[in-house]
mmCIF file of the C-alpha atoms, coordinates in Angstrom:
data_MODEL
# 
_entry.id   MODEL 
# 
loop_
_atom_site.group_PDB 
_atom_site.id 
_atom_site.type_symbol 
_atom_site.label_atom_id 
_atom_site.label_alt_id 
_atom_site.label_comp_id 
_atom_site.label_asym_id 
_atom_site.label_entity_id 
_atom_site.label_seq_id 
_atom_site.pdbx_PDB_ins_code 
_atom_site.Cartn_x 
_atom_site.Cartn_y 
_atom_site.Cartn_z 
_atom_site.occupancy 
_atom_site.B_iso_or_equiv 
_atom_site.pdbx_formal_charge 
_atom_site.auth_seq_id 
_atom_site.auth_comp_id 
_atom_site.auth_asym_id 
_atom_site.auth_atom_id 
_atom_site.pdbx_PDB_model_num 
ATOM 1   C CA . MET A 1 1   ? 0.000   0.000  0.000   1.00 0.00 ? 1   MET A CA 1 
ATOM 2   C CA . HIS A 1 2   ? 2.702   2.457  0.970   1.00 0.00 ? 2   HIS A CA 1 
ATOM 3   C CA . GLU A 1 3   ? 4.725   1.451  -2.098  1.00 0.00 ? 3   GLU A CA 1 
ATOM 4   C CA . ASP A 1 4   ? 1.734   2.252  -4.306  1.00 0.00 ? 4   ASP A CA 1 
ATOM 5   C CA . ILE A 1 5   ? 1.391   5.676  -2.690  1.00 0.00 ? 5   ILE A CA 1 
ATOM 6   C CA . ALA A 1 6   ? 5.104   6.336  -3.159  1.00 0.00 ? 6   ALA A CA 1 
ATOM 7   C CA . PHE A 1 7   ? 4.888   5.283  -6.830  1.00 0.00 ? 7   PHE A CA 1 
ATOM 8   C CA . LEU A 1 8   ? 1.914   7.554  -7.534  1.00 0.00 ? 8   LEU A CA 1 
ATOM 9   C CA . THR A 1 9   ? 3.600   10.418 -5.724  1.00 0.00 ? 9   THR A CA 1 
ATOM 10  C CA . ARG A 1 10  ? 6.701   10.047 -7.908  1.00 0.00 ? 10  ARG A CA 1 
ATOM 11  C CA . GLU A 1 11  ? 4.803   9.616  -11.180 1.00 0.00 ? 11  GLU A CA 1 
ATOM 12  C CA . LEU A 1 12  ? 1.844   11.960 -10.719 1.00 0.00 ? 12  LEU A CA 1 
ATOM 13  C CA . GLY A 1 13  ? 2.784   14.259 -7.859  1.00 0.00 ? 13  GLY A CA 1 
ATOM 14  C CA . ARG A 1 14  ? 1.759   14.605 -4.236  1.00 0.00 ? 14  ARG A CA 1 
ATOM 15  C CA . TRP A 1 15  ? -1.392  16.601 -4.967  1.00 0.00 ? 15  TRP A CA 1 
ATOM 16  C CA . HIS A 1 16  ? -2.687  14.745 -8.015  1.00 0.00 ? 16  HIS A CA 1 
ATOM 17  C CA . PRO A 1 17  ? -6.333  13.623 -7.490  1.00 0.00 ? 17  PRO A CA 1 
ATOM 18  C CA . ASP A 1 18  ? -5.411  9.954  -8.015  1.00 0.00 ? 18  ASP A CA 1 
ATOM 19  C CA . THR A 1 19  ? -2.634  10.149 -5.441  1.00 0.00 ? 19  THR A CA 1 
ATOM 20  C CA . LEU A 1 20  ? -4.935  11.839 -2.959  1.00 0.00 ? 20  LEU A CA 1 
ATOM 21  C CA . ALA A 1 21  ? -7.658  9.250  -3.547  1.00 0.00 ? 21  ALA A CA 1 
ATOM 22  C CA . VAL A 1 22  ? -5.292  6.353  -2.822  1.00 0.00 ? 22  VAL A CA 1 
ATOM 23  C CA . ARG A 1 23  ? -3.920  8.070  0.279   1.00 0.00 ? 23  ARG A CA 1 
ATOM 24  C CA . TRP A 1 24  ? -7.485  8.592  1.537   1.00 0.00 ? 24  TRP A CA 1 
ATOM 25  C CA . ARG A 1 25  ? -8.355  4.949  0.825   1.00 0.00 ? 25  ARG A CA 1 
ATOM 26  C CA . ALA A 1 26  ? -5.266  3.749  2.655   1.00 0.00 ? 26  ALA A CA 1 
ATOM 27  C CA . SER A 1 27  ? -6.197  5.830  5.707   1.00 0.00 ? 27  SER A CA 1 
ATOM 28  C CA . SER A 1 28  ? -9.716  4.384  5.631   1.00 0.00 ? 28  SER A CA 1 
ATOM 29  C CA . TRP A 1 29  ? -8.374  0.823  5.493   1.00 0.00 ? 29  TRP A CA 1 
ATOM 30  C CA . LEU A 1 30  ? -6.044  1.442  8.413   1.00 0.00 ? 30  LEU A CA 1 
ATOM 31  C CA . SER A 1 31  ? -8.893  2.955  10.422  1.00 0.00 ? 31  SER A CA 1 
ATOM 32  C CA . LEU A 1 32  ? -11.109 -0.061 9.760   1.00 0.00 ? 32  LEU A CA 1 
ATOM 33  C CA . GLU A 1 33  ? -8.256  -2.267 10.983  1.00 0.00 ? 33  GLU A CA 1 
ATOM 34  C CA . GLY A 1 34  ? -8.105  -0.259 14.200  1.00 0.00 ? 34  GLY A CA 1 
ATOM 35  C CA . ARG A 1 35  ? -4.618  1.067  13.487  1.00 0.00 ? 35  ARG A CA 1 
ATOM 36  C CA . HIS A 1 36  ? -5.476  4.544  14.733  1.00 0.00 ? 36  HIS A CA 1 
ATOM 37  C CA . GLU A 1 37  ? -1.963  5.520  15.788  1.00 0.00 ? 37  GLU A CA 1 
ATOM 38  C CA . GLU A 1 38  ? -0.785  4.975  12.215  1.00 0.00 ? 38  GLU A CA 1 
ATOM 39  C CA . VAL A 1 39  ? -3.762  6.912  10.863  1.00 0.00 ? 39  VAL A CA 1 
ATOM 40  C CA . LEU A 1 40  ? -2.846  9.773  13.195  1.00 0.00 ? 40  LEU A CA 1 
ATOM 41  C CA . ARG A 1 41  ? 0.767   9.820  12.005  1.00 0.00 ? 41  ARG A CA 1 
ATOM 42  C CA . LEU A 1 42  ? -0.378  9.980  8.374   1.00 0.00 ? 42  LEU A CA 1 
ATOM 43  C CA . ALA A 1 43  ? -2.811  12.783 9.200   1.00 0.00 ? 43  ALA A CA 1 
ATOM 44  C CA . GLU A 1 44  ? -0.142  14.783 11.014  1.00 0.00 ? 44  GLU A CA 1 
ATOM 45  C CA . ALA A 1 45  ? 2.172   14.407 8.030   1.00 0.00 ? 45  ALA A CA 1 
ATOM 46  C CA . ASP A 1 46  ? -0.611  15.418 5.657   1.00 0.00 ? 46  ASP A CA 1 
ATOM 47  C CA . VAL A 1 47  ? -1.362  18.582 7.623   1.00 0.00 ? 47  VAL A CA 1 
ATOM 48  C CA . ALA A 1 48  ? 2.331   19.486 7.801   1.00 0.00 ? 48  ALA A CA 1 
ATOM 49  C CA . GLU A 1 49  ? 2.762   18.993 4.034   1.00 0.00 ? 49  GLU A CA 1 
ATOM 50  C CA . ARG A 1 50  ? -0.390  20.921 3.166   1.00 0.00 ? 50  ARG A CA 1 
ATOM 51  C CA . THR A 1 51  ? 0.542   23.770 5.473   1.00 0.00 ? 51  THR A CA 1 
ATOM 52  C CA . ALA A 1 52  ? 3.990   23.999 3.899   1.00 0.00 ? 52  ALA A CA 1 
ATOM 53  C CA . ALA A 1 53  ? 2.586   23.889 0.369   1.00 0.00 ? 53  ALA A CA 1 
ATOM 54  C CA . PHE A 1 54  ? -0.591  25.975 0.665   1.00 0.00 ? 54  PHE A CA 1 
ATOM 55  C CA . GLY A 1 55  ? -0.571  27.668 4.056   1.00 0.00 ? 55  GLY A CA 1 
ATOM 56  C CA . ALA A 1 56  ? -2.502  27.048 7.264   1.00 0.00 ? 56  ALA A CA 1 
ATOM 57  C CA . ASP A 1 57  ? -5.506  29.095 6.081   1.00 0.00 ? 57  ASP A CA 1 
ATOM 58  C CA . ASP A 1 58  ? -6.098  27.186 2.847   1.00 0.00 ? 58  ASP A CA 1 
ATOM 59  C CA . PRO A 1 59  ? -9.639  25.679 2.948   1.00 0.00 ? 59  PRO A CA 1 
ATOM 60  C CA . ASP A 1 60  ? -8.348  22.150 2.324   1.00 0.00 ? 60  ASP A CA 1 
ATOM 61  C CA . THR A 1 61  ? -5.694  22.589 4.999   1.00 0.00 ? 61  THR A CA 1 
ATOM 62  C CA . LEU A 1 62  ? -8.354  23.750 7.450   1.00 0.00 ? 62  LEU A CA 1 
ATOM 63  C CA . GLY A 1 63  ? -10.410 20.693 6.576   1.00 0.00 ? 63  GLY A CA 1 
ATOM 64  C CA . CYS A 1 64  ? -7.463  18.366 7.197   1.00 0.00 ? 64  CYS A CA 1 
ATOM 65  C CA . ARG A 1 65  ? -6.705  20.104 10.472  1.00 0.00 ? 65  ARG A CA 1 
ATOM 66  C CA . SER A 1 66  ? -10.307 19.593 11.558  1.00 0.00 ? 66  SER A CA 1 
ATOM 67  C CA . SER A 1 67  ? -10.067 15.924 10.617  1.00 0.00 ? 67  SER A CA 1 
ATOM 68  C CA . LEU A 1 68  ? -6.809  15.670 12.562  1.00 0.00 ? 68  LEU A CA 1 
ATOM 69  C CA . ALA A 1 69  ? -8.635  16.708 15.737  1.00 0.00 ? 69  ALA A CA 1 
ATOM 70  C CA . TRP A 1 70  ? -10.957 13.705 15.410  1.00 0.00 ? 70  TRP A CA 1 
ATOM 71  C CA . LYS A 1 71  ? -8.035  11.391 14.754  1.00 0.00 ? 71  LYS A CA 1 
ATOM 72  C CA . ARG A 1 72  ? -6.454  12.579 17.998  1.00 0.00 ? 72  ARG A CA 1 
ATOM 73  C CA . ARG A 1 73  ? -9.749  11.761 19.696  1.00 0.00 ? 73  ARG A CA 1 
ATOM 74  C CA . ARG A 1 74  ? -9.653  8.239  18.267  1.00 0.00 ? 74  ARG A CA 1 
ATOM 75  C CA . VAL A 1 75  ? -6.347  7.524  20.009  1.00 0.00 ? 75  VAL A CA 1 
ATOM 76  C CA . GLY A 1 76  ? -7.647  8.939  23.299  1.00 0.00 ? 76  GLY A CA 1 
ATOM 77  C CA . ASP A 1 77  ? -5.846  12.291 23.164  1.00 0.00 ? 77  ASP A CA 1 
ATOM 78  C CA . LEU A 1 78  ? -8.859  14.429 24.021  1.00 0.00 ? 78  LEU A CA 1 
ATOM 79  C CA . ASP A 1 79  ? -6.759  17.341 25.293  1.00 0.00 ? 79  ASP A CA 1 
ATOM 80  C CA . GLY A 1 80  ? -4.914  17.426 21.975  1.00 0.00 ? 80  GLY A CA 1 
ATOM 81  C CA . ALA A 1 81  ? -8.170  17.057 20.049  1.00 0.00 ? 81  ALA A CA 1 
ATOM 82  C CA . VAL A 1 82  ? -9.739  20.000 21.884  1.00 0.00 ? 82  VAL A CA 1 
ATOM 83  C CA . ALA A 1 83  ? -6.667  22.184 21.327  1.00 0.00 ? 83  ALA A CA 1 
ATOM 84  C CA . GLU A 1 84  ? -6.586  21.281 17.622  1.00 0.00 ? 84  GLU A CA 1 
ATOM 85  C CA . ALA A 1 85  ? -10.308 21.892 17.178  1.00 0.00 ? 85  ALA A CA 1 
ATOM 86  C CA . ARG A 1 86  ? -10.162 25.221 19.011  1.00 0.00 ? 86  ARG A CA 1 
ATOM 87  C CA . ALA A 1 87  ? -7.366  26.484 16.745  1.00 0.00 ? 87  ALA A CA 1 
ATOM 88  C CA . VAL A 1 88  ? -9.299  25.391 13.645  1.00 0.00 ? 88  VAL A CA 1 
ATOM 89  C CA . VAL A 1 89  ? -12.437 27.204 14.865  1.00 0.00 ? 89  VAL A CA 1 
ATOM 90  C CA . GLU A 1 90  ? -10.505 30.414 15.442  1.00 0.00 ? 90  GLU A CA 1 
ATOM 91  C CA . ASP A 1 91  ? -8.908  30.247 11.989  1.00 0.00 ? 91  ASP A CA 1 
ATOM 92  C CA . SER A 1 92  ? -12.171 29.272 10.287  1.00 0.00 ? 92  SER A CA 1 
ATOM 93  C CA . ALA A 1 93  ? -13.971 32.222 11.890  1.00 0.00 ? 93  ALA A CA 1 
ATOM 94  C CA . ARG A 1 94  ? -11.238 34.541 10.660  1.00 0.00 ? 94  ARG A CA 1 
ATOM 95  C CA . VAL A 1 95  ? -10.952 33.087 7.139   1.00 0.00 ? 95  VAL A CA 1 
ATOM 96  C CA . LEU A 1 96  ? -14.529 32.013 6.383   1.00 0.00 ? 96  LEU A CA 1 
ATOM 97  C CA . GLY A 1 97  ? -16.463 34.243 8.771   1.00 0.00 ? 97  GLY A CA 1 
ATOM 98  C CA . PRO A 1 98  ? -18.035 33.512 12.176  1.00 0.00 ? 98  PRO A CA 1 
ATOM 99  C CA . ASP A 1 99  ? -21.462 32.744 10.682  1.00 0.00 ? 99  ASP A CA 1 
ATOM 100 C CA . ASP A 1 100 ? -20.267 30.523 7.850   1.00 0.00 ? 100 ASP A CA 1 
ATOM 101 C CA . ALA A 1 101 ? -21.901 27.075 7.856   1.00 0.00 ? 101 ALA A CA 1 
ATOM 102 C CA . ILE A 1 102 ? -18.530 25.311 7.979   1.00 0.00 ? 102 ILE A CA 1 
ATOM 103 C CA . THR A 1 103 ? -17.420 27.479 10.900  1.00 0.00 ? 103 THR A CA 1 
ATOM 104 C CA . HIS A 1 104 ? -20.641 26.612 12.734  1.00 0.00 ? 104 HIS A CA 1 
ATOM 105 C CA . ARG A 1 105 ? -20.064 22.920 12.112  1.00 0.00 ? 105 ARG A CA 1 
ATOM 106 C CA . ARG A 1 106 ? -16.521 23.156 13.462  1.00 0.00 ? 106 ARG A CA 1 
ATOM 107 C CA . ARG A 1 107 ? -17.716 25.066 16.515  1.00 0.00 ? 107 ARG A CA 1 
ATOM 108 C CA . ALA A 1 108 ? -20.176 22.236 17.130  1.00 0.00 ? 108 ALA A CA 1 
ATOM 109 C CA . ASN A 1 109 ? -17.349 19.716 16.811  1.00 0.00 ? 109 ASN A CA 1 
ATOM 110 C CA . LEU A 1 110 ? -15.300 21.654 19.360  1.00 0.00 ? 110 LEU A CA 1 
ATOM 111 C CA . ALA A 1 111 ? -18.253 21.769 21.753  1.00 0.00 ? 111 ALA A CA 1 
ATOM 112 C CA . GLN A 1 112 ? -18.718 17.994 21.432  1.00 0.00 ? 112 GLN A CA 1 
ATOM 113 C CA . LEU A 1 113 ? -15.049 17.339 22.100  1.00 0.00 ? 113 LEU A CA 1 
ATOM 114 C CA . ARG A 1 114 ? -15.174 19.562 25.172  1.00 0.00 ? 114 ARG A CA 1 
ATOM 115 C CA . ALA A 1 115 ? -18.246 17.672 26.383  1.00 0.00 ? 115 ALA A CA 1 
ATOM 116 C CA . GLU A 1 116 ? -16.403 14.386 25.948  1.00 0.00 ? 116 GLU A CA 1 
ATOM 117 C CA . ASN A 1 117 ? -13.366 15.810 27.732  1.00 0.00 ? 117 ASN A CA 1 
ATOM 118 C CA . GLY A 1 118 ? -15.100 16.489 31.045  1.00 0.00 ? 118 GLY A CA 1 
ATOM 119 C CA . GLU A 1 119 ? -16.809 19.780 30.138  1.00 0.00 ? 119 GLU A CA 1 
ATOM 120 C CA . ALA A 1 120 ? -20.263 18.396 29.401  1.00 0.00 ? 120 ALA A CA 1 
ATOM 121 C CA . ALA A 1 121 ? -22.171 21.379 30.824  1.00 0.00 ? 121 ALA A CA 1 
ATOM 122 C CA . GLU A 1 122 ? -20.102 23.867 28.812  1.00 0.00 ? 122 GLU A CA 1 
ATOM 123 C CA . GLY A 1 123 ? -20.468 21.746 25.695  1.00 0.00 ? 123 GLY A CA 1 
ATOM 124 C CA . VAL A 1 124 ? -24.239 21.743 26.128  1.00 0.00 ? 124 VAL A CA 1 
ATOM 125 C CA . ARG A 1 125 ? -24.301 25.510 26.637  1.00 0.00 ? 125 ARG A CA 1 
ATOM 126 C CA . LEU A 1 126 ? -22.282 26.151 23.491  1.00 0.00 ? 126 LEU A CA 1 
ATOM 127 C CA . LEU A 1 127 ? -24.339 23.731 21.417  1.00 0.00 ? 127 LEU A CA 1 
ATOM 128 C CA . ARG A 1 128 ? -27.643 25.199 22.583  1.00 0.00 ? 128 ARG A CA 1 
ATOM 129 C CA . ASP A 1 129 ? -26.452 28.610 21.377  1.00 0.00 ? 129 ASP A CA 1 
ATOM 130 C CA . LEU A 1 130 ? -25.228 27.169 18.080  1.00 0.00 ? 130 LEU A CA 1 
ATOM 131 C CA . TYR A 1 131 ? -28.481 25.291 17.558  1.00 0.00 ? 131 TYR A CA 1 
ATOM 132 C CA . ALA A 1 132 ? -30.529 28.460 18.055  1.00 0.00 ? 132 ALA A CA 1 
ATOM 133 C CA . GLN A 1 133 ? -28.263 30.416 15.706  1.00 0.00 ? 133 GLN A CA 1 
ATOM 134 C CA . SER A 1 134 ? -28.486 27.752 13.019  1.00 0.00 ? 134 SER A CA 1 
ATOM 135 C CA . GLN A 1 135 ? -32.272 27.563 13.321  1.00 0.00 ? 135 GLN A CA 1 
ATOM 136 C CA . ALA A 1 136 ? -32.444 31.313 12.712  1.00 0.00 ? 136 ALA A CA 1 
ATOM 137 C CA . PHE A 1 137 ? -31.031 30.769 9.198   1.00 0.00 ? 137 PHE A CA 1 
ATOM 138 C CA . GLY A 1 138 ? -34.085 28.677 8.330   1.00 0.00 ? 138 GLY A CA 1 
ATOM 139 C CA . TRP A 1 139 ? -34.324 26.223 5.466   1.00 0.00 ? 139 TRP A CA 1 
ATOM 140 C CA . LYS A 1 140 ? -30.959 27.064 3.892   1.00 0.00 ? 140 LYS A CA 1 
ATOM 141 C CA . ARG A 1 141 ? -29.171 25.707 6.967   1.00 0.00 ? 141 ARG A CA 1 
ATOM 142 C CA . LYS A 1 142 ? -31.447 22.710 7.545   1.00 0.00 ? 142 LYS A CA 1 
ATOM 143 C CA . ASP A 1 143 ? -28.667 20.127 7.108   1.00 0.00 ? 143 ASP A CA 1 
ATOM 144 C CA . GLU A 1 144 ? -26.310 22.017 9.409   1.00 0.00 ? 144 GLU A CA 1 
ATOM 145 C CA . THR A 1 145 ? -29.118 22.479 11.938  1.00 0.00 ? 145 THR A CA 1 
ATOM 146 C CA . ARG A 1 146 ? -29.825 18.758 11.966  1.00 0.00 ? 146 ARG A CA 1 
ATOM 147 C CA . SER A 1 147 ? -26.136 17.991 12.424  1.00 0.00 ? 147 SER A CA 1 
ATOM 148 C CA . ILE A 1 148 ? -25.854 20.410 15.353  1.00 0.00 ? 148 ILE A CA 1 
ATOM 149 C CA . ARG A 1 149 ? -29.051 19.001 16.877  1.00 0.00 ? 149 ARG A CA 1 
ATOM 150 C CA . ALA A 1 150 ? -27.632 15.463 16.799  1.00 0.00 ? 150 ALA A CA 1 
ATOM 151 C CA . THR A 1 151 ? -24.402 16.711 18.369  1.00 0.00 ? 151 THR A CA 1 
ATOM 152 C CA . LEU A 1 152 ? -26.420 18.501 21.061  1.00 0.00 ? 152 LEU A CA 1 
ATOM 153 C CA . VAL A 1 153 ? -28.277 15.266 21.840  1.00 0.00 ? 153 VAL A CA 1 
ATOM 154 C CA . THR A 1 154 ? -24.925 13.550 22.395  1.00 0.00 ? 154 THR A CA 1 
ATOM 155 C CA . ALA A 1 155 ? -23.717 16.327 24.718  1.00 0.00 ? 155 ALA A CA 1 
ATOM 156 C CA . LEU A 1 156 ? -27.005 16.359 26.655  1.00 0.00 ? 156 LEU A CA 1 
ATOM 157 C CA . GLU A 1 157 ? -26.704 12.623 27.146  1.00 0.00 ? 157 GLU A CA 1 
ATOM 158 C CA . LEU A 1 158 ? -23.174 13.052 28.497  1.00 0.00 ? 158 LEU A CA 1 
ATOM 159 C CA . ASN A 1 159 ? -24.420 15.780 30.838  1.00 0.00 ? 159 ASN A CA 1 
ATOM 160 C CA . GLY A 1 160 ? -27.287 13.647 32.137  1.00 0.00 ? 160 GLY A CA 1 
ATOM 161 C CA . ASP A 1 161 ? -30.024 15.822 30.584  1.00 0.00 ? 161 ASP A CA 1 
ATOM 162 C CA . LEU A 1 162 ? -31.742 12.728 29.234  1.00 0.00 ? 162 LEU A CA 1 
ATOM 163 C CA . GLN A 1 163 ? -35.312 13.964 28.804  1.00 0.00 ? 163 GLN A CA 1 
ATOM 164 C CA . GLU A 1 164 ? -34.197 17.026 26.825  1.00 0.00 ? 164 GLU A CA 1 
ATOM 165 C CA . ALA A 1 165 ? -31.951 14.773 24.745  1.00 0.00 ? 165 ALA A CA 1 
ATOM 166 C CA . LEU A 1 166 ? -34.877 12.436 24.098  1.00 0.00 ? 166 LEU A CA 1 
ATOM 167 C CA . ASP A 1 167 ? -37.156 15.295 23.026  1.00 0.00 ? 167 ASP A CA 1 
ATOM 168 C CA . LEU A 1 168 ? -34.565 16.597 20.549  1.00 0.00 ? 168 LEU A CA 1 
ATOM 169 C CA . LEU A 1 169 ? -33.910 13.106 19.251  1.00 0.00 ? 169 LEU A CA 1 
ATOM 170 C CA . ASP A 1 170 ? -37.640 12.759 18.538  1.00 0.00 ? 170 ASP A CA 1 
ATOM 171 C CA . GLU A 1 171 ? -37.398 15.951 16.466  1.00 0.00 ? 171 GLU A CA 1 
ATOM 172 C CA . GLU A 1 172 ? -34.473 14.468 14.541  1.00 0.00 ? 172 GLU A CA 1 
ATOM 173 C CA . ILE A 1 173 ? -36.385 11.243 13.893  1.00 0.00 ? 173 ILE A CA 1 
ATOM 174 C CA . GLU A 1 174 ? -39.329 13.249 12.579  1.00 0.00 ? 174 GLU A CA 1 
ATOM 175 C CA . ALA A 1 175 ? -36.994 15.189 10.278  1.00 0.00 ? 175 ALA A CA 1 
ATOM 176 C CA . GLU A 1 176 ? -35.481 11.926 9.050   1.00 0.00 ? 176 GLU A CA 1 
ATOM 177 C CA . ARG A 1 177 ? -38.958 10.637 8.150   1.00 0.00 ? 177 ARG A CA 1 
ATOM 178 C CA . GLY A 1 178 ? -39.270 13.544 5.738   1.00 0.00 ? 178 GLY A CA 1 
ATOM 179 C CA . THR A 1 179 ? -35.856 12.988 4.142   1.00 0.00 ? 179 THR A CA 1 
ATOM 180 C CA . ILE A 1 180 ? -35.966 11.803 0.538   1.00 0.00 ? 180 ILE A CA 1 
ATOM 181 C CA . TYR A 1 181 ? -33.228 9.473  -0.694  1.00 0.00 ? 181 TYR A CA 1 
ATOM 182 C CA . GLY A 1 182 ? -32.546 8.111  -4.159  1.00 0.00 ? 182 GLY A CA 1 
ATOM 183 C CA . VAL A 1 183 ? -34.660 5.186  -5.363  1.00 0.00 ? 183 VAL A CA 1 
ATOM 184 C CA . ASP A 1 184 ? -31.783 2.712  -5.235  1.00 0.00 ? 184 ASP A CA 1 
ATOM 185 C CA . GLU A 1 185 ? -30.340 3.926  -1.951  1.00 0.00 ? 185 GLU A CA 1 
ATOM 186 C CA . ASN A 1 186 ? -30.862 2.221  1.402   1.00 0.00 ? 186 ASN A CA 1 
ATOM 187 C CA . LEU A 1 187 ? -29.301 5.052  3.382   1.00 0.00 ? 187 LEU A CA 1 
ATOM 188 C CA . GLY A 1 188 ? -32.657 6.087  4.787   1.00 0.00 ? 188 GLY A CA 1 
ATOM 189 C CA . ASP A 1 189 ? -33.389 2.677  6.280   1.00 0.00 ? 189 ASP A CA 1 
ATOM 190 C CA . HIS A 1 190 ? -29.923 2.496  7.795   1.00 0.00 ? 190 HIS A CA 1 
ATOM 191 C CA . GLU A 1 191 ? -30.094 5.984  9.306   1.00 0.00 ? 191 GLU A CA 1 
ATOM 192 C CA . MET A 1 192 ? -33.613 5.526  10.674  1.00 0.00 ? 192 MET A CA 1 
ATOM 193 C CA . LYS A 1 193 ? -32.612 2.229  12.261  1.00 0.00 ? 193 LYS A CA 1 
ATOM 194 C CA . ARG A 1 194 ? -29.624 3.928  13.909  1.00 0.00 ? 194 ARG A CA 1 
ATOM 195 C CA . LEU A 1 195 ? -31.803 6.737  15.264  1.00 0.00 ? 195 LEU A CA 1 
ATOM 196 C CA . GLN A 1 196 ? -34.465 4.343  16.547  1.00 0.00 ? 196 GLN A CA 1 
ATOM 197 C CA . GLU A 1 197 ? -31.858 2.203  18.311  1.00 0.00 ? 197 GLU A CA 1 
ATOM 198 C CA . TRP A 1 198 ? -30.390 5.352  19.843  1.00 0.00 ? 198 TRP A CA 1 
ATOM 199 C CA . ARG A 1 199 ? -33.854 6.409  20.992  1.00 0.00 ? 199 ARG A CA 1 
ATOM 200 C CA . SER A 1 200 ? -34.590 3.031  22.582  1.00 0.00 ? 200 SER A CA 1 
ATOM 201 C CA . ARG A 1 201 ? -31.380 3.165  24.604  1.00 0.00 ? 201 ARG A CA 1 
ATOM 202 C CA . LEU A 1 202 ? -31.906 6.804  25.566  1.00 0.00 ? 202 LEU A CA 1 
ATOM 203 C CA . ALA A 1 203 ? -35.531 6.196  26.598  1.00 0.00 ? 203 ALA A CA 1 
ATOM 204 C CA . ALA A 1 204 ? -34.454 3.320  28.819  1.00 0.00 ? 204 ALA A CA 1 
ATOM 205 C CA . ASP A 1 205 ? -31.758 5.458  30.441  1.00 0.00 ? 205 ASP A CA 1 
ATOM 206 C CA . ALA A 1 206 ? -34.216 8.342  30.939  1.00 0.00 ? 206 ALA A CA 1 
ATOM 207 C CA . ALA A 1 207 ? -36.761 6.018  32.567  1.00 0.00 ? 207 ALA A CA 1 
ATOM 208 C CA . LEU A 1 208 ? -34.100 4.626  34.917  1.00 0.00 ? 208 LEU A CA 1 
ATOM 209 C CA . GLN A 1 209 ? -32.931 8.135  35.768  1.00 0.00 ? 209 GLN A CA 1 
ATOM 210 C CA . SER A 1 210 ? -36.502 9.201  36.558  1.00 0.00 ? 210 SER A CA 1 
ATOM 211 C CA . TRP A 1 211 ? -37.050 6.109  38.722  1.00 0.00 ? 211 TRP A CA 1 
ATOM 212 C CA . ASN A 1 212 ? -33.838 6.759  40.658  1.00 0.00 ? 212 ASN A CA 1 
ATOM 213 C CA . ARG A 1 213 ? -34.869 10.358 41.302  1.00 0.00 ? 213 ARG A CA 1 
ATOM 214 C CA . ARG A 1 214 ? -38.295 9.289  42.587  1.00 0.00 ? 214 ARG A CA 1 
ATOM 215 C CA . ARG A 1 215 ? -36.653 6.677  44.793  1.00 0.00 ? 215 ARG A CA 1 
ATOM 216 C CA . LYS A 1 216 ? -34.264 9.246  46.218  1.00 0.00 ? 216 LYS A CA 1 
ATOM 217 C CA . ARG A 1 217 ? -37.144 11.653 47.004  1.00 0.00 ? 217 ARG A CA 1 
ATOM 218 C CA . THR A 1 218 ? -39.056 8.861  48.721  1.00 0.00 ? 218 THR A CA 1 
ATOM 219 C CA . ARG A 1 219 ? -36.038 7.959  50.851  1.00 0.00 ? 219 ARG A CA 1 
ATOM 220 C CA . ASN A 1 220 ? -35.595 11.601 51.859  1.00 0.00 ? 220 ASN A CA 1 
ATOM 221 C CA . GLN A 1 221 ? -39.248 11.860 52.837  1.00 0.00 ? 221 GLN A CA 1 
ATOM 222 C CA . ASP A 1 222 ? -39.036 8.694  54.927  1.00 0.00 ? 222 ASP A CA 1 
ATOM 223 C CA . ALA A 1 223 ? -35.839 9.786  56.647  1.00 0.00 ? 223 ALA A CA 1 
ATOM 224 C CA . PRO A 1 224 ? -36.115 10.700 60.379  1.00 0.00 ? 224 PRO A CA 1 
ATOM 225 C CA . GLY A 1 225 ? -36.716 14.374 60.974  1.00 0.00 ? 225 GLY A CA 1 
ATOM 226 C CA . TRP A 1 226 ? -38.292 15.024 57.548  1.00 0.00 ? 226 TRP A CA 1 
# 
């Protein structure tokens, strides 16, 4: 695999579409094999090469830097992932604008990473603001709004706000019911199944949380001196 990449790089150049396609495929294979440390090393090299060739503010470089943050997450380096994502958000806001759809998406990614890294309440706060801002754009941001909503559900779940997460997930399921896919595609069935399975697990967790809270109140009421 690496020999093929080296051959294409020599014959076609580092940035030829065919070379890039094979490099992307190789990274995908390694990820499927669970070789995330190797994927991370390739991503770090890619970002370094792109930055040297096109600059840190190039749109493709920004995209690779954003992807690098998630690859750091995959190896368990959440501190590094948050730092990487925060730098990308700052640069995206400066280069693309603070209200650009891509900037919003990257801000949502940063908020999710912070939620996963022990800042669940702050992640929820940031995502609630982003969700409201994206909704204000209306139909033209519907895909981005749905993406932010799903990310908010994840953060709410991490923060223990299970009923709010469940309510938003119901909204996402309703939106998915209205999504039209190509005739020969089965993406809709797959996505709806994923959402329904997520809902079943979340509903069970919310019911258990509610039961535990009622049990705790009952114990407090029965305690001496109540």
